[in-house]
N, C-alpha and C positions, 0 to 999 in steps of 0.2 A: 602446306598452304597456311598462310597467316590469317588470323581472324581480323575482320574489319572492326576495330574498336574505335569508336569516336572519342576524340580527346576534347575535353571542355576546358577552356582557358577562362580564368576569372581575373577580373581587375583587382588591383590592390585593395580597393574599397570593399569589394565583395569578399575578398580573402579575410580582411580584418573583421567584417561583420560575422562571417562564419566562425572565425576564431573566438570572438567574444561570446557568441551564442553557445558554442560548445563548452567554453570555460564556465559560463553561468549554469548550464545544464549539469555539468560534472560537479560543480559546487553544491547544487541542490541535492544531487544524489548522495554525495558524501555526508551532507548534513542530515538527510533523512536516514541514512544508514546508521549514523552515530546516535540519532534519537532512538532508533529501534534497538540498538545494542544497549543503550541506557535503560530503556523500558524492560528489556529482558533481564538485565542485572538487578533492577529494582524488584522484579517478580521473584527471582531466585533468592534475593536477600529477605524478602517478606516471608517466603516459605521457610528459609533456613533459620530465621530469627524465632520461629515458633509461635507466631501470632495465631489467634483463633481463626479457624477455617471460615467462620461467618464474616470475618473482616477481610481475609485474604482473597477469597473467591471472587467477590464483586470487583475488587480492585484489579485482579489479574484479568478478568473478563473485559473490563473497560480498557485496559492497556492492550489486550489482544485486538479489540475492535479498532483502536487507534493504529495499530500496526498493520492491520488488513487494509485500512484506507490509505495509509502511506505507501504500502507496497503496490496497491492497485494504481494509484495516481502517479507515483514516482517511477517505479521500476517497470510497470507495464506501459508507460509513456501515454497514459490517458489524458494527462494535462496538456499535451502538445497538440492534440487534435481539437477541431472545432466541435461544437455541440451537434451540428448537422451530421458530421462524419460518424460520431459514436452515439448518437441519440438512442437507437434501438439497442445497441450493446449495453449502454448504461442502464436503460430501462430493465432489460432482462437481468442484469447483474444485481441491481437493487431489489428487484422483485424476488430473485432467488435468495438473497440474503434475508429478506423479510420473511419468506416462508421457512427458511432454515431457523430463524429466530423463533417463529411460531411453533415449529416442531420441538425445538429444545425446550421452550417454555411449557409446552404440553407435557412432554416427558417428565420434566422436573416437577410439575404440578401433580401428575399422577403418582410419581414416586413418593413425594412428600405427603400426599393424602393417605397413602397406604402404610405409612410408618406407624 
């Protein structure tokens, strides 16, 4: 038996709209991916150049934070949804990152005080 699959026909205007929308989304993703690759190359070059760890570590952490935000909003498609749709998810995400930051800060502080 065949499955009853509904077919949706689009007008040429709808087809062009979806085509342009998909093209713009793909361009954003390619640009974000290129930015992330560039930031990774900068991080590797900073470490490979032999700069001081006190200089390299904050820069790498800053670039990692930028990459996290780019990945969440670009590749997890959070930018495409309205605030109402992802309000709770966004709140939990930022709250989790805040507490993770506090934990890392606490551990780093404890380790530095005991040196």
